[in-house]
N, C-alpha and C positions, 0 to 999 in steps of 0.2 A: 323404509326410506334407504336408499343407497348412500354410500359415503361420497363426499365431494372434497375437492381440493380447496384449501384456503389460499387462494392464489395471490401472488405478489403483483399481478397485473389485473387488479379488480376492474370489472366492466369490459375487459377485452378478451377476445378469443385468441388464444396463442396457437401457432402452428405446432404440430407434434414432431419432434426431432426423430429422424430415422437412422442418422449415422453422421460420421465426420471423418475427414482425413486431412492431415496437415493443417491448413488455414481455412478449410471449407467445411460447411455443414450442409446437411440435406434434410428436408422434411419429408413427411409421409406422402406428399403429392409429387415428390421428385424435384422440388424446387431447390436450387443451390444458393447458398449464402456465403459470402466472404467475411470471415470473422475478423473484423478490424479492431476489436477490443479484447480478444481472448475472454469473452464473456464479460466479467468484471475485472479485467486485467489479471486474469488467473492463468490462462493456458499459455505456457512457455514453450514446451517441446512439441506442440501441435496435437491435434486430435488423432485418434486411432493408432497409438503406439502399441504394437504387439508385444515389444519388449517389457513395457510397464504392465500391461494387462497380464502377461505370462507370469511376471514376478509376483503380482498380487495374488493370481490363482495358485501358484505354487506354495506361497506362504499359507494361504487359507486352507489349502489341502493338508498341509503339515500340521498347523495348529492356528486357528484364527484368533482366539482370545485367551489371554491370561492376565490376571490382575497385576498391575505394576509393582505392588507391594509384596507379591509372592514369587514372581519369576522375572528375570531378564530374558531376552530372546537373542539369538544369534544375529537376526536381521538388524535389531536395534543397536547392538554392540558394533556391528560393521558400519552401520549408517553414521554413528557418532565418530567413529574412527575415520571415515572417509570425509565427512563434512567438516570436522574440526580444523584442519589446515586452511580451509577456504574462508573461515569466519574472521572478521576483523576485531576479535575479542581475545584478550590475553588469556591463555590457558582455559579454553572455553568448556563449560559444562552445559549439556543440552537437556531440556525438560520438554519432551514432545507432548502436544495436546491435539485438539480437534479443529483449530482454526485460529484466525487472527485475534478475535475478541477474547477467546480463552487465553491466548498468549499474553495479551495485554494485562488481563486480570491477574495472571500468574506473575508477570513482571513487577506489577504494582505491589503485590504481596511480598515478593522477594525483597523489594527495596524497603519496605516497612520492617520486615523481619531482620534485615541487615543492620539497620540502625538500633532496633531493640536489642539485638545481640551485642551491640557495642555499647549499650547502656544509654542510648539517646532515644527520646520519645518524639521522633520526627514522623509527621503524618501528611504534611501538605505536598502535593505533587503539582508542578507547574507545567501546563501545556501551552499551546499557542492559539491565538484567535484564528478562526476559520479552519482549524485542524479537525481531522476525523481519525479516530482510533478504534472504532467498534461500537456495537449497539448494546452490549451488556452494561450494567450500571456503572462499574468502575471505569470501563473504557469510555462510556458516554460522558462521564463526569470530567474526565481530562480532555475530551474533545472540546473544540471551540466553535461547533456549528450550531448556531442558535436555534434554527428550525428543527433540528433533530432533538435538541435538548428540551425545548419548551414544554412538551406534554409531560415530561418526567422530572421536571425541576424539583418537586418536593421530595424525590427519592435520591437525588444526586448528592455526592459529597462535596467536600470543601476544597476542590481544586482551584488553582489561580491560573490566569492566562496572561501571557506576554505577547509581544508583537511577532508577526510572521514576516519572513523575507519574501514578500509578494511584490516583486520588482515592478510589475505593470501599475500597481496602485501602491507604491512605496509609502510607508507611514512617515518618511522623513523627506518630503518633497523639496524642502528648503536646501538640502545638502546633497540630495540624490544625484549621481550614483557614488559620490566620493565618501568612503568611509562608513557605508551602511552597516558593515559587519560590526564595527565599534559601537555604532548607535544602538543596534539591537542588543549587543552585550551590555550596554550601559543600562537599557531598559530592563533587561533581565536582572542585573544586579540590584537596581532600584527596587524591583518587585521582591527579591529575596530579602533584602533589608527590611522592607515594609512588612513582610510575613514573619520576620524574625529568622535569621539563619538557622537557629536551633531547631526550627519547626519544619523546614524544607527538606524533604526526603529525596526528591528526584525531579529531573527535568525530562519530558518526553517530547520527541519530535521526529518527523520523517526527515531523512537527509535530503530528499527532494520531495516536495509536497505532492501527494497523490491526487485522487479525484477531487477532493474538497476544494482545493485552490488550483488544480489543473496543471500539474507538471511544472510547478514553480521551482526553478533551479536557483539556489541562493548564491550571492556573490561570493567570490573565492575567499574573502576575509571573514565570512560569517562563522563557519564552524570553528576555526582556531580561536576566535574571540569568545564564542559561546562556551566551549569546553573549558577555557581558561577560567572563566567566572565560576563555572560549576566546581572545578577542582579547588578553587580558592575557598569556597564555602562548604566543601565536603558534600556537595549535592551529586547524587548518582545520575549519570547520563544514560537515558534509555533511548536507543535508536529504533524507531518503528520502521522496520523494513519489510512489512507485509506486502506492500506493493512494489517496492524498489529492489527487493532481494532476488537472487537466483538469476542474475543476468539481465534483468529487465532494462537496466540503464546503460548497458555496455560494460559494466563491471560485475563481478560476482555479487557485490552488495553496494548500495548507494553510498555508504560510508567510505568505500574505497577511493572515491573521487577526491577526498580531502584528507585521507589517512586518519580519519576519525576512529578512535578506539574506545567505543562505549563500554560502560560497566555492564550494561544489559542490552540485549538485542532481541526483538521479536520479529518473527517471519511467519508466513503462511502462503497463500495463493500459489506462487510459482514453486514452492517447496515440493508439492506433489503434482503441480500443473493441472489440478482439477480431477486427477484420477482417484484421489482419496482425500477426505477432509483432514488435512495435516497442518498443524501449527507448531511453532517452536518458540520457547523462551530460552534464551542463551544468557548465561552469566559468567563473569570472569571467575578464575580460580580463587581469587581473593574474596569476592563476594560469596561464592559457594561455600568456601571453607568457614567463613564467619557465620553464615546462616546455619549451616549443619552442626556446628557446635552447640547451638541452642535448640536445634530442631525447627522444622518448617511445617506449620499446620496448614495444610493445603492438599487438594487432590481432586481428580476427575475420574470417573469410571473408565473412560476411553483414552486416558493418557498413557503414554509409553506402549502404544499399540504395536504389535508385531507386524500386522499387515500394513499399517501406515508406514512403519519404518521400511519395509520392503518396497513400497511404492516410492518413498522419498529417495532410497538408494538407487532404484532403477532410473528415476528422473535424473539424478546426479550423473549417472553414467551416460545417459543420452546427451546431457548438456556438455559434458567433457568430450566424448568421442566424436560428436558432430560439430564441435566448435561453435555452439550457439551463443555463448557469451560474446565472442568476437564478432559473430554475425549480427548481433544486436547493434553494435556500433556502426557497421557498414550499412545495413538496411535502414538504421535510424537516421544516418546522414542523408540517405536518399529520400526517406519519408519527410524529413524536415525541409529539404530543398524543394521537393515537389509541392508540399503545402504552401510554402512561401511563393513559389511561382504561380500557382493557381489561385491563391487567396489573398495575398498581401495587399492588393489594391482594392479589395471588396469594401464597399462603404460601411459594412456592418461587421467586419472582422477587426477587432481591436488589437488582438495580440495572438502570435503563434509561438508557442514555446515548448521546450522539452529537452530530453537527453536519452540517447540510445533509442529504444522502441517504446518510449513513454512520452506522448505528445498531447498537447491540448490547444484548442481554439477558443479564445474568449470572444463572444459576440456581444456587440454594444449597439445601442440605438443611435448613438452619436460618437463618431471616432474622435472628433476634436476635444470634446468634454469628457469622454470615456463613460458617458451616462449609460446605465444598463437599461435593458428592456424591462417593462413592467412584468412582474411575475405572472400576472393574470394572462399575458400574452403566450406563455408556455412555448417560447421560441425553441429552446433546446429540445424539448419533447417532439415538437412538430418536425424538426430537422431529422431527428432519429427515425421517426416514422417514414419520412420521405426517403431517407437512405435505405431503410429495410425494404421499401417497395422496389428500390433499384438493386436489391440484393447485397447490400453492404451493411454490416451490423456495427453500430457505433455505441459508445457508452456516453452518458451525459451526467452532468451535475449542475446544481443551481445553488444560488445564495452566495457566490464568491465575492460579490461587490460590497454587500453590506449586511450579510446574513440572511437576507430574504431575496434580493434581486441579484442577478448576475448569472448568465447562461454559458455553460462550458460544453464543449464536445471533447471527449477524451478518447485517444487512440492508443491502443497497446496490443497490436496483433501478435500471434504466436511468433516466437523467434525463428521459426522455419519459413516465414513468409518469403516468397520469391520476388525478385525485382519487378516482374510483370504484375504480380498481385499488389505490390506497393502502388504502382501506377493505377491500377484498377480501384484501389481504395481512395486515392487522392481524387480521382476523376468522379467517383460516385459521391464522395463527401462534398466536393465543390458543387456538383449538380444539385444536390439536395439543399444546399444552402442557397443556391440561386433560385431553385423552385420555391423555397419557403420565403426568402427575403429579396424578391425581385425589386 
């Protein structure tokens, strides 16, 4: 018997990719696809970067692997020095890993170790309802997506969950939109008090919600109010920048939109733009120094990888030299405007939202009541299929409305996307929606 792939697309035959350049991909039949989602909002600098491929190859030829407890590497030292000034973290220390879930797991352990080093036995982490932070146990525990958590609930830890700034379905309809930030902060404070402030180690959230809630941008008063509550009770702030980091939202990091200075930050996806499995846990100097005094019991075989650092450094250079962070703002404004022009009046488009080159379309059965489609209708999946048939690759998410129902189309093309390609994306997306929901 020959070996087979345990596919993520069970029951479907996938095309075989042959190559890619910029925002385009090609399969082995020669068919072209416009990558409107960067895979899973991963590809920032575009496909086919010779600079990054050459940097990876050069490091691999020099030395591919050394254990992080035995050697540092020149590529890792240069990467940390180059990345440090861009991070919204005071005196940042960088712990490189292999992806977003590993980064979240590391951050949770750092938070626990920090409090233990200070003589406090804090173990509760507070996440947000509807949020997604990864599929490993700790990351899934702090996530708030019921559908993903349900099969593994017996294995998950004692995380708690507070409200999310989901403006389209605001949890405070009686006062919305006035003072929503204060309302969310009040809900967080009540949960901290209920858990016992002496037990709460950290609060984790995406600065702008990613795929799970579809590019939800919080009100401007949200993050100042939330961080004030966390500081009051000695709760560490963990910013999950896995999807929003490295220029995706038009700033280097999503936290920059509100001058948030988290105690810990996790990143991945755009860090290496898909060229290498790279994730990062970043902690402030104060957190690092406190943890290191007592020692940090943690490690991964492929953390602190020399080739991963070379890939990350090369991606940083492309982002800087090509002005791609600034481009995300310009092209993002175009993407948002064209989506609104083509879809704002569609009877099944409930909301169009986003920032930079991270946008989402929430689809509803009834615009007036915001009632979602039944999950069995598989609306988002059908539209993604229809768009792919038109040569446009979208990303989708489900369960935003109530944990089970709620259909989202998520767009996050490479930051190198051209104006003409933006128009092609919006035309293909609108046509796929019309084809599916006529």
